[in-house]
C-alpha positions in Angstrom: -16.2 -34.2 16.0 -13.0 -35.7 15.1 -9.6 -35.0 17.2 -7.8 -34.2 14.7 -7.2 -30.5 15.9 -7.4 -27.8 13.3 -4.9 -25.5 12.3 -4.3 -22.1 14.1 -2.5 -19.2 13.3 -1.4 -17.2 15.7 -2.1 -13.7 16.8 0.7 -11.0 16.5 -0.2 -8.3 14.3 -1.1 -5.2 15.3 -3.2 -2.2 13.4 -0.3 -0.7 12.2 1.4 -4.0 11.1 -1.4 -4.4 9.1 -2.0 -1.0 7.4 1.6 -1.6 6.3 0.3 -4.5 4.8 -2.7 -3.3 3.4 -0.5 -0.5 1.4 2.5 -2.4 0.7 0.4 -4.8 -1.2 -0.7 -2.2 -3.5 2.3 0.3 -3.5 4.1 -1.0 -6.1 1.5 0.1 -8.4 2.5 3.5 -8.2 5.5 2.8 -9.3 5.1 1.5 -12.3 2.4 0.2 -14.9 -0.1 2.5 -14.4 1.4 5.2 -16.6 -0.2 2.8 -19.8 -3.5 4.1 -18.7 -2.1 7.4 -20.2 -1.8 5.6 -24.1 -5.2 4.4 -24.1 -7.0 7.6 -22.4 -4.8 10.5 -22.3 -4.2 12.3 -18.9 -7.3 13.6 -18.5 -9.1 10.3 -19.7 -7.5 8.4 -17.4 -7.7 11.0 -14.3 -11.6 10.4 -15.1 -11.1 6.7 -15.3 -9.0 6.5 -11.6 -11.2 8.8 -10.0 -14.4 6.1 -11.4 -12.1 3.6 -9.8 -10.4 5.3 -6.7 -14.5 5.4 -5.7 -14.9 1.3 -6.3 -12.5 0.8 -3.9 -13.5 3.6 -1.4 -16.6 2.4 -1.4 -15.5 -1.3 -1.4 -13.2 -1.0 1.3 -15.5 0.2 3.7 -18.0 -2.4 3.0 -15.7 -5.0 2.8 -14.4 -4.0 6.5 -17.7 -5.1 7.9 -16.8 -8.6 6.6 -13.5 -8.8 7.7 -14.1 -7.9 11.3 -17.7 -9.9 11.3 -15.9 -13.0 9.8 -12.0 -12.8 10.5 -11.2 -15.7 8.8 -7.6 -16.3 7.0 -9.8 -16.7 4.1 -10.8 -13.4 3.8 -13.3 -13.4 0.9 -14.1 -17.2 0.7 -15.6 -17.2 4.3 -17.5 -13.7 3.6 -19.4 -16.3 0.3 -19.0 -19.6 1.3 -21.7 -18.2 5.0 -23.6 -15.7 2.6 -23.6 -18.4 0.1 -22.0 -21.8 0.5 -19.6 -24.0 -0.5 -20.2 -23.4 -4.2 -19.1 -19.6 -3.5 -16.9 -19.9 -0.9 -15.2 -22.3 -4.6 -15.6 -19.4 -7.0 -14.5 -16.3 -3.8 -12.0 -18.4 -2.9 -10.5 -19.3 -6.3 -11.1 -16.3 -7.8 -9.0 -15.0 -4.4 -6.6 -17.7 -5.6 -6.1 -16.2 -9.1 -5.5 -13.0 -8.1 -2.7 -13.6 -5.7 -1.3 -16.5 -7.0 -0.6 -15.2 -11.1 0.2 -10.5 -9.8 3.8 -12.4 -7.9 5.7 -13.6 -10.9 5.4 -9.9 -12.9 6.7 -8.3 -10.2 9.5 -10.6 -9.1 10.4 -10.0 -12.7 10.4 -6.9 -12.2 12.6 -6.9 -9.5 15.3 -9.3 -11.5 15.1 -5.8 -14.6 15.3 -3.9 -11.7 18.8 -5.5 -10.7 20.1 -5.9 -14.0 19.9 -2.6 -14.5 21.7 -1.8 -11.4 24.5 -4.7 -12.5 24.3 -5.9 -15.6 25.6 -9.1 -15.7 23.1 -10.3 -12.9 20.6 -12.9 -14.9 17.0 -11.0 -14.3 14.9 -14.3 -14.2 17.6 -16.1 -11.7 17.3 -12.4 -10.1 13.5 -12.9 -9.4 13.9 -16.4 -8.2 16.1 -15.5 -6.0 13.5 -12.7 -4.8 11.3 -15.5 -4.5 13.1 -17.8 -2.5 14.0 -15.1 -0.2 10.7 -13.3 0.7 9.3 -17.0 0.7 11.6 -17.7 3.6 10.9 -14.5 5.6 7.3 -15.6 5.7 8.3 -19.0 6.7 10.4 -17.2 9.6 7.4 -15.8 11.2 4.2 -13.6 10.4 5.5 -11.4 13.1 8.8 -10.4 11.1 7.2 -10.9 7.9 4.9 -8.5 8.4 7.4 -5.9 10.4 9.7 -6.4 7.2 6.6 -5.0 5.0 5.7 -2.1 7.5 9.9 -1.1 6.9 10.0 -2.2 3.6 6.4 0.1 2.6 7.2 3.0 4.5 10.4 3.5 2.5 8.3 3.3 -0.3 5.7 5.7 1.1 8.4 8.7 1.4 10.4 8.0 -2.0 6.9 8.9 -3.3 6.5 12.1 -1.7 10.1 12.3 -2.1 9.0 12.3 -5.8 6.3 14.6 -5.5 8.3 17.5 -3.7 11.3 17.3 -6.1 9.7 17.7 -9.5 7.0 20.1 -7.9 9.4 23.1 -9.4 8.7 21.8 -13.4 5.2 21.1 -12.9 2.7 22.9 -15.0 -1.2 22.6 -15.6 -0.9 23.2 -18.9 1.6 19.9 -19.1 -1.1 17.7 -17.5 -3.7 18.5 -19.7 -2.2 19.2 -22.8 -3.9 16.8 -25.8 -5.4 15.2 -22.2 -8.2 13.4 -24.1 -6.8 10.1 -25.6 -4.2 12.8 -27.4 -7.6 15.4 -28.2 -7.7 18.9 -27.0 -11.6 18.8 -26.7 -13.8 15.4 -25.2 -15.6 13.6 -27.2 -17.9 10.7 -27.5 -14.5 8.9 -28.9 -12.5 9.7 -25.5 -15.2 7.4 -23.8 -13.1 4.1 -25.6 -9.9 5.4 -23.4 -11.5 5.7 -20.7 -13.4 2.8 -20.5 -10.0 0.8 -22.0 -7.6 2.4 -19.0 -9.5 0.3 -16.0 -7.0 -2.5 -15.7 -4.2 0.5 -15.4 -6.2 2.3 -13.0 -6.9 -1.0 -11.0 -3.3 -0.8 -10.6 -2.9 2.0 -8.2 -5.1 -0.5 -5.4 -5.3 -3.5 -6.9 -4.4 -6.1 -4.0 -5.8 -3.9 -0.6 -8.3 -6.5 -0.2 -5.2 -9.0 0.7 -4.3 -7.8 4.2 -8.2 -9.4 5.2 -6.3 -12.5 4.9 -4.3 -11.7 7.4 -7.1 -10.8 9.8 -7.4 -14.0 11.6 -3.9 -13.5 13.0 -4.9 -9.8 14.2 -4.8 -8.9 18.3 -7.9 -7.1 18.9 -9.7 -7.2 15.1 -12.7 -5.8 15.4 -10.9 -2.3 16.8 -7.7 -2.6 14.7 -9.0 -3.5 10.8 -11.3 -1.0 10.0 -9.0 1.5 11.5 -5.8 0.1 9.4 -8.3 -0.5 6.1 -9.6 2.7 6.0 -6.2 4.8 6.9 -4.7 2.4 4.3 -7.3 2.9 1.5 -7.4 6.8 2.3 -3.7 6.6 2.2 -3.3 4.7 -1.7 -5.7 7.5 -2.8 -3.6 10.3 -2.0 -0.2 8.8 -3.2 -1.9 7.5 -6.4 -3.2 11.1 -7.2 -0.3 12.2 -6.5 2.1 10.8 -8.3 -0.1 10.4 -11.6 -0.4 14.3 -11.5 3.0 15.3 -10.6 4.2 13.0 -13.0 1.9 13.9 -16.3 3.1 18.1 -15.2 6.6 17.9 -15.7 7.2 17.9 -19.4 5.8 15.2 -22.1 3.5 12.9 -20.6 3.4 10.5 -24.2 7.2 10.0 -23.4 6.3 8.2 -20.0 2.8 6.9 -21.0 4.6 3.1 -22.6 7.2 2.3 -20.4 7.8 0.7 -17.2 9.7 3.3 -14.7 8.2 6.4 -15.6 8.9 8.2 -11.9 12.4 8.2 -12.6 12.2 9.7 -16.3 9.8 12.4 -14.9 11.9 13.3 -12.7 15.1 13.0 -14.6 13.5 15.4 -16.4 13.3 18.4 -13.7 16.8 17.5 -11.8 18.7 16.0 -14.7 20.3 12.6 -15.1 23.0 13.6 -12.3 20.9 14.0 -9.5 21.5 12.8 -6.3 17.5 12.6 -6.3 17.3 10.8 -9.3 19.7 7.5 -8.3 18.2 7.7 -4.2 14.7 7.4 -6.3 15.7 4.1 -8.2 17.3 2.9 -5.8 14.6 3.0 -3.0 12.3 2.6 -5.8 13.0 -1.0 -5.6 11.3 -0.9 -2.1 8.1 -0.6 -3.5 7.9 -3.4 -5.2 9.6 -5.6 -2.6 6.9 -4.0 -0.5 4.1 -5.7 -2.5 6.0 -9.0 -4.0 6.4 -9.6 0.3 3.1 -8.5 0.5 1.7 -10.9 -1.6 3.3 -13.8 -0.6 1.3 -13.7 2.6 -2.0 -13.0 1.0 -1.4 -16.5 -1.5 -0.1 -18.1 1.3 -2.9 -17.4 3.6 -5.3 -18.3 0.9 -3.7 -20.9 0.3 -3.9 -22.3 3.7 -7.4 -21.4 4.5 -9.1 -23.6 1.4 -7.0 -26.4 2.5 -8.2 -25.6 5.8 -11.8 -26.0 4.9 -11.0 -28.8 2.5 -10.8 -27.4 -1.0 -7.4 -28.4 -1.4 -5.4 -30.8 -0.4 -4.9 -31.1 2.9 -1.1 -31.0 3.2 -1.3 -27.1 2.6 -2.8 -26.1 5.5 0.3 -27.7 7.8 1.6 -25.2 9.6 5.3 -25.3 10.9 6.5 -26.8 13.8 7.9 -24.2 15.4 7.4 -20.8 13.4 3.4 -21.5 12.8 3.2 -20.7 9.1 1.8 -21.7 6.7 5.2 -23.1 5.3 3.5 -26.2 2.1 1.5 -22.9 1.1 4.0 -20.5 0.6 6.0 -23.3 -0.4 3.3 -24.1 -3.3 2.2 -20.6 -4.3 6.1 -20.2 -5.1 5.9 -22.9 -7.0 4.4 -21.7 -9.7 5.4 -18.6 -9.9 8.8 -19.9 -10.6 7.6 -21.7 -13.4 5.4 -19.1 -14.7 9.1 -16.9 -14.7 10.8 -19.5 -16.9 7.4 -19.6 -19.2 7.0 -16.2 -19.9 8.9 -16.2 -23.6 8.5 -19.5 -24.4 4.4 -19.2 -23.9 3.3 -16.3 -25.8 -0.6 -15.4 -25.7 -2.1 -12.3 -28.6 1.6 -11.8 -29.2 2.4 -10.8 -25.3 4.5 -12.6 -22.8 3.2 -14.4 -20.4 3.5 -12.8 -17.5 1.9 -10.0 -19.2 -1.3 -11.9 -19.5 -0.7 -13.1 -16.3 -1.5 -9.3 -14.7 -4.6 -9.7 -17.0 -5.7 -12.9 -15.6 -5.3 -11.7 -11.9 -7.0 -8.8 -12.0 -10.2 -10.7 -13.5 -10.0 -12.8 -10.2 -9.6 -9.7 -8.5 -13.0 -8.2 -10.3 -14.9 -11.1 -9.3 -13.5 -11.3 -5.9 -15.2 -7.8 -5.3 -18.0 -8.8 -6.9 -19.1 -12.2 -4.6 -17.4 -10.1 -1.1 -20.8 -7.8 -2.2 -22.7 -9.6 -2.9 -22.5 -11.4 0.7 -22.6 -8.6 2.0 -26.1 -7.8 0.5 -27.2 -11.5 1.4 -25.8 -11.6 5.0 -27.7 -8.4 6.0 -30.7 -10.4 4.9 -30.3 -13.4 6.2 -28.3 -12.8 9.4 -29.2 -9.6 10.7 -28.1 -11.0 14.1 -25.1 -11.9 13.2 -22.3 -9.7 15.5 -20.9 -6.3 13.2 -18.6 -4.9 15.3 -18.0 -2.5 12.3 -21.1 -1.8 9.9 -21.1 -0.2 6.5 -21.6 3.6 6.8 -24.3 4.3 4.1 -25.5 1.1 3.7 -26.6 0.2 1.0 -25.3 3.5 -1.1 -21.4 2.3 -0.8 -21.7 -1.1 -1.7 -24.2 -0.9 -4.3 -21.8 1.8 -5.7 -18.7 -0.3 -5.7 -21.3 -3.5 -6.3 -21.9 -1.8 -9.9 -19.2 0.0 -10.4 -16.9 -3.9 -10.5 -19.4 -4.8 -13.4 -18.6 -2.4 -15.3 -15.3 -3.3 -15.0 -15.7 -6.6 -15.1 -17.6 -6.1 -18.5 -15.2 -3.5 -20.2 -11.8 -6.1 -18.8 -13.9 -9.0 -20.9 -14.5 -6.8 -23.6 -10.8 -5.3 -24.2 -9.0 -9.0 -23.1 -11.4 -11.7 -24.7 -9.0 -14.1 -25.1 -7.8 -13.7 -21.3 -10.9 -13.7 -20.3 -11.7 -17.0 -21.8 -8.5 -18.5 -20.7 -9.7 -17.6 -17.2 -13.3 -19.1 -17.7 -11.0 -22.6 -18.5 -9.4 -21.9 -15.8 -12.3 -21.9 -13.3 -13.8 -24.5 -14.8 -11.2 -26.5 -13.9 -10.8 -25.6 -10.5 -14.6 -26.3 -10.2 -14.4 -30.3 -11.9 -11.9 -30.4 -8.6 -14.4 -29.4 -6.7 -17.0 -31.5 -8.0 -14.6 -34.5 -7.7 -13.4 -33.4 -3.7 -16.1 -33.6 -1.4 -15.0 -35.9 0.1 -12.3 -34.1 1.1 -14.5 -31.2 2.2 -16.2 -32.8 4.7 -13.3 -35.0 6.5 -12.0 -31.4 6.7 -15.2 -30.3 8.0 -15.6 -33.0 10.9 -12.3 -32.4 11.9 -13.2 -28.4 12.4 -11.9 -27.3 9.3 -13.9 -24.1 8.5 -12.5 -22.6 11.2 -13.6 -19.5 12.1 -16.6 -19.3 9.6 -18.7 -21.3 12.2 -20.6 -24.3 12.8 -23.3 -22.2 11.1 -21.8 -22.3 7.6 -20.6 -26.2 8.7 -24.4 -27.2 9.1 -25.2 -25.6 5.5 -22.4 -27.3 3.6 -23.6 -30.4 4.1 -26.9 -30.0 2.3 -25.2 -28.6 -0.3 
């Protein structure tokens, strides 16, 4: 073994911090994006889609938690697939996770910029988006405990605001409004309604996308075998309640068609009930910003840990796994993801794919990364149950093998559907993966050095030995 000390993250997060990260990563999806599913499937069709995707995510989290507690590693899905399938499996899961977490923040940053531009018309939305990157990269570099405490604070505010929204619009809610022409614009379900249900899958995924990112903070969590299951299960249950509550209450206050192609469905739904001058509406508009901030800030934390873990294991240049000398945060990894995101912001209108701006397509790209990662994670769970029955599992997936099989099957269905409706973006996704694989093939020496220095971290010596013969 080399005398080099592998970089280690500090363990300072509580279970409450981890719950805040899990919910905060996702919660912007409750505020915008999902209502486009109504345009594809109608309210009732999208309700079916959301039930399917909620089932996928719930069974996934109950199964995924087994991996997170057995292998508490900053790489999350990368570490699980590495242990199950070797370095190539680790590359597939790690690169897919990287695409998900690096490509989602620019779109959220631009949403933050657009929101601030409404409040301050003289503010350039792109400069505001870049400012958001600089502020929250700095907060992440300052320290994981500081960053996680802030994440918890803004997440609680965002949840409170969603509950306020439901309470304020309740007097104007009727089921008649919600179900009116709810099957893709038709009053009755037909075979044609199935197309809308499947086409709406990406918008239902937006309700839950990135919850798995909390796994990348497991290495920094105190007593992960106890805190991770509580945080994850509490997180997914919180999000399921918020997703269905938000969608149903918004759809029943008037003509849901008016909300199906806009980025601010909640303020518009509330406006229909309380009017434009209500103080409730102004509070929703202002505090709603915290939903965007919570997800943006949390995903920066997620992508930095994924870059850090891949670099520490020799899949990315070693500089990206260096820790700040006093803060013990992966500052170079944080900055590297920010450079990609800021470049995407300034390229938004310059690069168009399929007639849509760059950010609209990279959100779809990030969903592709997520689905591939879900498939790899569930496959790793099945593989490790067979190949390592003696592996210490402080938490075991309930109803095994039914829950992971449901999650895996629905994830494959989601991937096939996404490919069918987004063939061009999927082609770009495959091309990006091919470039990443070429880099992977060319850097075997870098991984060998990282393994000699203990760079696999908590994946353990068993996997390190396997890597030498892969």
